[in-house]
C-alpha positions in Angstrom: 129.6 125.4 154.2 131.4 127.8 151.9 134.8 127.6 153.5 137.8 127.7 151.0 135.1 127.8 148.3 135.1 130.6 145.3 131.8 132.5 145.7 130.1 135.2 143.5 127.6 137.2 145.0 125.3 139.1 142.4 123.3 141.8 144.2 126.0 142.1 147.1 125.1 145.6 147.9 121.2 145.1 148.5 119.8 144.9 152.0 120.2 140.8 152.1 123.1 140.7 149.6 125.0 142.9 152.4 124.4 140.6 155.2 124.9 137.6 153.0 128.3 138.8 151.8 129.5 139.6 155.2 128.7 136.1 156.3 130.1 134.6 153.5 133.8 136.2 153.9 133.6 135.6 157.6 133.0 131.9 156.8 136.4 132.1 155.0 135.0 132.0 151.6 136.7 134.0 148.7 133.9 136.3 147.4 133.4 138.2 144.3 131.1 140.8 145.1 129.1 142.2 142.2 127.0 145.0 142.4 126.3 148.6 141.0 127.4 150.3 144.0 130.4 149.5 146.4 129.5 146.9 148.9 133.3 146.5 150.2 132.3 148.2 153.5 130.4 145.1 154.9 133.7 142.9 154.8 135.9 145.6 156.7 137.9 143.8 159.5 136.3 140.3 158.5 138.2 137.3 157.7 138.7 136.2 154.3 139.0 137.9 150.7 136.9 139.9 148.6 136.8 141.1 145.0 134.7 143.6 144.0 133.2 144.2 140.9 131.1 147.4 140.2 128.7 147.5 137.0 125.6 146.2 135.7 125.1 142.9 135.2 123.4 143.4 132.0 126.7 144.5 130.5 129.5 143.0 132.6 131.7 140.2 131.2 130.2 137.1 133.2 132.6 134.5 131.3 135.4 136.3 133.1 133.7 137.2 136.5 132.5 134.0 137.1 135.3 131.8 135.7 136.5 130.5 139.1 133.0 130.5 140.8 132.0 127.1 142.8 129.0 128.8 144.3 126.9 131.9 143.0 124.2 133.7 145.0 121.6 135.5 142.8 119.9 138.5 144.5 119.5 141.1 141.7 116.1 142.8 140.7 114.2 145.8 142.1 112.4 144.9 145.3 109.5 147.0 144.9 105.8 146.1 144.3 104.5 149.4 144.0 107.1 150.4 141.2 106.1 147.1 139.8 102.5 148.2 139.0 103.5 151.4 137.9 106.3 150.0 135.5 106.0 146.2 134.7 108.0 146.0 131.9 111.2 147.6 133.6 110.5 145.3 136.3 110.4 142.4 134.5 113.9 143.2 132.6 115.4 144.0 136.6 114.6 140.6 137.3 115.5 138.6 134.2 117.9 140.2 132.0 120.8 139.7 134.2 119.7 136.5 135.4 119.7 134.5 131.6 123.3 136.2 131.1 124.2 134.6 134.4 122.6 131.4 133.6 123.6 131.3 129.6 127.4 132.0 130.9 127.5 129.3 133.8 125.6 127.0 131.5 128.6 126.6 129.0 131.1 126.1 131.7 132.7 122.6 132.0 131.9 122.4 135.3 128.9 124.4 136.1 128.6 126.0 139.4 125.8 126.0 142.0 123.3 128.6 141.9 120.7 129.9 144.7 118.5 132.1 142.9 116.7 134.5 145.9 113.1 134.8 144.8 110.1 135.9 146.9 107.0 134.8 148.6 105.4 137.1 146.3 104.8 134.3 143.8 102.3 132.7 145.8 99.9 135.3 146.4 97.0 134.8 148.4 96.3 131.4 149.6 93.2 129.5 150.8 95.3 127.6 153.7 98.2 128.3 155.9 100.8 127.7 156.5 102.0 128.2 152.9 103.9 125.1 151.4 106.5 125.3 148.7 104.1 123.1 146.6 101.4 125.4 146.7 99.8 126.7 143.7 101.5 130.0 142.2 99.2 132.9 141.7 101.1 136.5 141.9 98.9 139.1 142.4 101.5 141.8 141.3 104.1 142.4 138.4 106.8 141.9 140.8 105.7 138.6 141.7 104.9 137.6 138.2 108.5 138.6 137.5 109.8 136.6 140.3 107.8 133.5 138.9 109.3 134.1 135.7 112.9 134.2 137.0 112.3 131.2 138.8 111.3 129.3 135.8 114.2 130.3 133.8 116.3 128.7 136.8 114.4 125.5 136.3 114.8 125.5 132.5 118.4 126.0 132.9 118.9 123.2 135.7 116.8 120.7 133.4 117.9 121.5 130.1 121.8 122.2 131.0 122.3 120.6 134.2 123.1 123.5 136.4 122.6 122.9 140.0 120.4 125.0 141.6 118.1 126.1 144.2 115.2 128.9 144.8 114.5 130.3 148.1 111.4 132.4 148.8 111.7 134.9 151.5 108.9 136.1 153.3 109.2 139.6 155.1 112.7 139.9 155.8 113.9 142.8 157.7 116.5 144.3 160.1 119.3 146.9 160.6 120.3 148.5 157.1 116.9 148.1 155.5 115.4 151.6 154.8 111.8 150.7 153.2 108.9 148.6 154.0 106.8 148.3 156.8 108.9 147.6 160.0 111.6 150.3 158.8 108.8 153.1 158.2 106.5 152.4 161.3 110.0 152.5 163.9 111.1 155.7 162.3 107.7 157.5 162.3 106.9 156.2 165.9 110.2 157.2 167.2 109.9 161.1 166.0 106.0 161.1 166.7 104.4 163.4 169.2 101.2 162.5 168.3 98.5 159.9 166.7 99.6 158.0 163.7 97.9 156.8 160.8 99.1 153.6 159.8 98.6 152.2 156.3 97.0 149.0 155.9 94.7 146.8 158.2 95.2 145.5 161.6 94.0 142.2 160.5 96.6 141.8 157.8 99.3 139.2 158.7 102.8 138.4 157.6 105.6 136.4 158.6 108.5 138.2 159.4 112.1 137.0 159.2 115.2 138.6 161.0 117.9 139.0 158.3 120.6 136.9 159.9 118.2 134.2 159.8 117.2 134.5 156.8 120.7 134.5 155.5 121.3 131.2 157.3 118.8 129.7 155.3 119.9 131.2 152.1 123.5 129.8 152.7 121.7 126.4 153.6 120.2 126.0 150.3 123.2 126.0 148.6 123.9 122.5 150.1 120.8 121.3 148.7 121.3 122.5 144.9 121.0 120.0 142.4 119.3 119.4 138.9 116.1 119.2 140.4 116.3 122.5 141.6 114.5 122.3 144.9 112.6 125.2 146.5 112.5 126.6 150.1 110.5 129.1 151.9 112.9 131.5 154.0 110.4 132.4 157.2 109.6 131.7 160.7 106.4 130.0 160.2 104.9 132.5 162.8 101.6 134.3 161.5 101.9 138.1 162.8 99.2 140.7 162.6 100.1 144.2 161.6 97.8 144.9 164.7 100.5 143.2 167.1 103.4 144.4 165.0 102.4 147.8 165.8 101.9 147.0 169.6 105.4 145.4 169.6 107.2 148.3 168.2 105.4 150.7 170.5 106.3 148.6 173.5 109.9 148.8 172.4 109.9 152.6 171.8 108.0 153.1 175.4 105.2 155.0 173.5 101.5 154.3 174.0 100.2 152.9 170.5 96.5 152.8 171.2 96.4 156.5 169.8 97.4 155.2 166.6 94.8 154.2 164.0 95.0 152.0 161.1 93.8 153.3 157.8 92.2 149.9 157.0 92.7 150.2 153.2 93.4 146.7 151.6 96.4 146.3 148.9 95.3 144.6 145.7 98.9 143.5 145.1 99.3 141.5 148.2 97.7 138.9 150.3 95.9 139.7 153.3 97.6 136.9 155.3 100.8 135.1 154.6 102.9 132.3 156.8 105.0 130.0 155.1 105.7 126.1 156.3 109.4 125.9 157.3 109.4 122.2 157.2 111.8 122.1 154.2 114.3 124.7 155.6 114.2 122.6 158.8 115.2 119.6 157.2 118.5 121.5 156.0 119.1 122.0 159.9 117.9 125.6 159.7 116.3 127.1 163.1 115.5 130.5 163.0 117.2 132.3 166.2 115.8 135.7 166.5 112.4 136.2 167.2 110.2 139.2 166.8 110.5 141.2 170.0 114.5 140.8 169.8 114.7 141.8 166.0 112.8 144.5 166.3 114.6 146.0 169.3 117.9 145.7 167.1 116.5 147.1 164.2 115.0 150.0 166.3 118.7 150.7 167.8 119.9 150.9 164.6 117.3 153.3 163.1 117.9 155.6 166.0 121.5 155.8 165.6 121.4 156.0 161.5 118.4 158.0 160.7 
């Protein structure tokens, strides 16, 4: 655990970064939160200390910012597959420029801190067999997935060439309070306000592996314990395949709405796999067991959306 450790979180104001920062502060770590916008509100009332640096990681003095760090979590980069298709060059820069500056800075330290890079299951692309193991062939279907894979390779290179202890985590479909995009947020928000039938984008047969954000953060923190120059990789997921049809039904039940009147567009997305389910064996060996089931997680998320939108 990170108690009494100096921890830097790069990308602390994002969805996962906010929850990660809060949990690290709660655990007693001394956290340096680095982001383009303030994330101090996540630590209000928590135990521990937090130092905030607001700015672009591409221009910040990282040698100073990371000088005392024992552990670094890197979560910076555009989290939008659609925009990566429109602007692949900008997307690549968002995932690699700051990361390279960070890796270069830590590689020159007398004792390199451990680093966990938060990648994405998008690096897998479509797979012939499920569940998807970390050793599966990597064939991303979007510029976003390609950029994440490139970033992973830079992490592995610095581990091998410069002895930086690292680990890579690949979250699948993470959701929860505070997330203001992607399918769960969109559907809950629309269903809560709808007075008639809805058209839901996608196919009811498409599947995803949904992981509540607190469980994802637990897995990310656990991966830090395994960081080494071998740069191990861990899926962050529940290992449960859920169809979008079932997802729509569960959300509707929670809201108290008749979902049978809704229709799916049945359109396919060439930038994403039709079926996704991760293998949890590696992360379970670190003692990580997901605690929040999908029904409970959807209910928590739905209440948050109702109170904040």
